[in-house]
C-alpha positions as a printed Julia matrix, in Angstrom:
245×3 Matrix{Float64}:
 -16.03   -8.97    9.84
 -15.68   -6.93    6.64
 -18.33   -4.5     7.91
 -16.43   -4.21   11.2
 -13.18   -3.57    9.32
 -14.85   -0.95    7.12
 -16.29    0.85   10.15
 -12.87    0.93   11.82
 -11.24    2.28    8.65
 -13.9     4.99    8.23
 -13.4     6.19   11.8
  -9.59    6.3    11.59
  -7.47    9.4    11.14
  -4.71    7.68    9.17
  -4.7     4.32    7.36
  -1.79    2.51    5.71
  -1.91   -0.55    3.45
   1.01   -2.97    3.59
   1.1    -5.2     0.52
   3.05   -8.29   -0.43
   3.28  -10.7    -3.34
  -0.18  -12.12   -2.68
  -1.96   -9.0    -3.93
  -0.41   -9.47   -7.39
  -0.97  -13.22   -7.76
  -4.37  -12.58   -9.36
  -2.59  -10.38  -11.92
  -0.61  -13.44  -13.01
   2.55  -12.71  -11.03
   3.64  -15.7    -8.94
   5.07  -15.28   -5.43
   8.78  -15.84   -4.91
   8.42  -18.48   -2.21
   6.17  -21.5    -1.8
   5.24  -24.53   -3.87
   4.66  -22.59   -7.1
   6.99  -19.73   -6.3
   9.76  -18.44   -8.54
  12.47  -19.91   -6.35
  11.09  -23.4    -6.97
  11.94  -22.87  -10.65
  14.96  -20.54  -10.54
  18.1   -20.4    -8.42
  17.93  -16.93   -6.8
  21.72  -16.56   -6.96
  21.33  -14.39  -10.06
  19.84  -11.68   -7.82
  22.76  -11.58   -5.39
  24.5    -8.24   -5.86
  28.04   -9.66   -5.87
  27.07  -12.34   -8.41
  25.42   -9.67  -10.56
  28.52   -7.46  -10.55
  30.71  -10.42  -11.55
  28.26  -11.93  -14.05
  26.03   -9.1   -15.33
  25.11  -10.74  -18.63
  24.11  -14.05  -17.0
  22.01  -12.22  -14.41
  20.44   -9.89  -16.94
  19.23  -12.73  -19.18
  17.11  -14.09  -16.32
  16.13  -10.63  -15.07
  14.8    -9.68  -18.5
  12.96  -12.98  -18.92
  11.26  -12.87  -15.5
  10.79   -9.23  -14.55
  10.29   -7.59  -17.94
   9.17  -10.13  -20.56
   6.87  -11.96  -18.07
   5.98   -9.61  -15.2
   5.94   -6.6   -17.51
   2.77   -7.88  -19.18
   0.79   -7.9   -15.92
  -2.06   -5.46  -15.28
  -3.51   -4.25  -11.97
  -6.39   -6.27  -10.53
  -9.44   -5.25   -8.49
  -7.4    -5.19   -5.28
  -4.94   -2.65   -6.71
  -7.8    -0.54   -8.09
  -9.66   -0.87   -4.8
  -6.78    0.63   -2.84
  -6.54    3.46   -5.36
 -10.25    4.11   -4.86
  -9.82    4.11   -1.08
  -7.07    6.72   -1.42
  -9.28    8.79   -3.71
 -12.16    8.9    -1.2
  -9.86    9.63    1.74
 -10.03    6.2     3.37
  -6.36    5.34    2.74
  -3.35    7.58    3.23
  -0.41    5.5     2.01
   0.73    2.14    0.66
   3.89    0.38    1.73
   4.6    -2.3    -0.83
   7.19   -5.04   -0.91
   6.4    -5.57   -4.59
   8.48   -4.24   -7.47
   5.83   -4.74  -10.17
   4.56   -1.11  -10.38
   0.93   -2.27  -10.31
  -0.13    0.12   -7.55
   1.07    3.04   -9.7
  -0.68    1.66  -12.78
  -3.91    1.4   -10.77
  -3.7     5.08   -9.85
  -2.41    5.1    -6.26
  -0.25    8.12   -5.47
   1.33    7.81   -2.02
   3.41    4.64   -2.4
   6.55    3.66   -0.51
   8.4     1.02   -2.53
  10.28   -0.78    0.23
  12.17   -3.01   -2.21
  12.49   -0.5    -5.03
  10.93   -0.94   -8.47
  11.5    -2.35  -11.94
  10.57    0.9   -13.78
  14.03    2.37  -13.45
  17.6     1.23  -13.98
  20.49    2.45  -11.83
  24.21    2.54  -12.63
  26.33    0.34  -10.37
  29.19    2.86  -10.6
  27.87    6.44  -10.72
  24.37    5.82   -9.34
  22.56    7.69  -12.12
  19.05    6.44  -12.8
  17.24    6.01  -16.11
  13.69    4.86  -16.96
  13.96    1.4   -18.47
  11.78    2.6   -21.36
  14.44    5.17  -22.21
  17.32    2.68  -22.21
  15.64   -0.42  -23.61
  16.72   -4.01  -23.06
  17.57   -5.01  -26.61
  21.29   -5.16  -25.8
  22.32   -6.88  -22.57
  23.62   -5.87  -20.19
  22.29   -2.31  -20.56
  24.9     0.43  -20.12
  24.88    3.78  -18.35
  24.64    6.74  -20.72
  26.67    8.78  -18.25
  29.72    6.59  -17.54
  29.28    3.42  -19.6
  29.06    1.04  -16.63
  26.47   -1.71  -16.21
  22.95   -0.77  -15.2
  20.89   -2.86  -12.8
  17.15   -2.74  -12.05
  16.4    -0.24   -9.29
  15.11   -2.9    -6.93
  16.81   -4.47   -3.94
  19.11   -7.39   -4.69
  20.23   -9.82   -2.0
  23.03   -8.08   -0.14
  21.75   -4.55   -0.77
  20.25   -2.09    1.75
  16.62   -0.94    1.72
  16.4     2.31   -0.3
  15.72    5.72    1.17
  13.43    7.52    1.65
  11.1     4.49    1.36
  12.68    2.83    4.4
  12.34    5.82    6.72
   8.84    6.72    5.51
   7.63    3.13    5.91
   8.77    2.89    9.52
   7.31    6.33   10.13
   3.88    5.02    9.1
   4.18    2.37   11.81
   4.33    5.25   14.27
   1.69    7.63   12.92
  -1.01    5.47   11.25
  -4.0     4.28   13.26
  -4.57    1.2    11.13
  -2.46   -1.13    9.03
  -4.21   -3.21    6.36
  -2.01   -6.18    5.51
  -2.74   -7.68    2.08
  -1.14  -10.79    0.61
   1.97  -10.84    2.79
   3.32  -13.86    4.66
   5.41  -11.95    7.18
   8.55  -13.88    6.26
  10.66  -11.27    4.45
  13.04   -9.31    6.66
  13.3    -6.45    7.39
   9.93   -5.52    5.81
   8.13   -8.0     8.05
   9.03   -5.96   11.14
   6.96   -2.92   10.05
   3.49   -4.3    10.99
   4.95   -5.67   14.22
   6.23   -2.22   15.15
   2.83   -0.77   14.26
   1.16   -3.24   16.63
   3.67   -2.42   19.37
   2.66    1.22   18.89
  -0.97    0.31   19.56
  -2.23    0.27   15.98
  -5.11   -1.89   14.73
  -4.1    -4.62   12.27
  -6.52   -5.79    9.58
  -5.24   -8.72    7.53
  -6.49   -9.88    4.13
  -5.06  -13.21    3.02
  -6.05  -16.51    1.45
  -4.39  -18.37    4.33
  -3.0   -17.61    7.76
   0.37  -15.88    7.91
   2.94  -15.3    10.62
   0.91  -12.25   11.58
  -2.51  -13.88   11.91
  -2.24  -15.35   15.39
   0.27  -12.88   16.74
  -0.68   -9.29   15.84
  -3.78   -9.39   13.61
  -6.98   -7.91   15.09
  -9.31   -8.72   12.19
  -8.52  -11.54    9.78
 -10.42  -11.39    6.47
  -9.8   -14.7     4.74
 -10.18  -14.72    0.98
  -8.82  -13.52   -2.34
  -7.48   -9.98   -2.24
  -9.64   -8.93   -5.21
 -12.89  -10.12   -3.62
 -12.23   -8.91   -0.07
 -10.9    -5.48   -1.08
 -13.81   -4.95   -3.48
 -16.37   -5.66   -0.74
 -14.41   -3.55    1.74
 -14.44   -0.59   -0.66
 -18.18   -1.02   -1.26
 -18.83   -0.9     2.48
 -16.57    2.12    2.92
 -18.56    3.82    0.16
 -21.84    2.68    1.75
 -22.83    0.68   -1.33
 -23.77   -2.42    0.71
């Protein structure tokens, strides 16, 4: 099945990868949902935008602990590097990621649509000015805007916030123009991101899914299901694309 998937990818004009939390699990980042997910240990209220605006210090203490002190230590794994290699050899045109961990960038991928934003930057809740988190630092919480003095928040989507542009528009555009969607480590449960592969399928695109277990996509839109760890499956897929096996 991996050989079949590789052959389809090599013959395509445009290929998009659609990644979820599962691709980063092997980098030590847990998923949000499920038995060992973050929400089994933390109340997600601290990421509701109205709660954040009313209680910025309380929210920021958990945000710093989880997304910067913990997630910030993570490094890309073979699946991230594999996608970067596919892009390099012309076998992958873009990545739509639901993740905010910046690991695709660290692995060397270039064309990335961050559907839920990212943790690299901070954005002012009042004036909208953005700053790299490395420039502001998180020694004093909550961090403050250098432009207007208001509270800064991570530049990722909180509950109650819209999907950022142009990532939203570009992601849905890929569902129209790509021949193939490669789904990696996504359960298909997070709206509205979960609608993108469905729209791709409705547009006649081939769906290749890589996952350790069946998702909501597997028996509904998936054409080829490659069961296994993202690192192992992507590595073999890249080898076949490069004619190494």
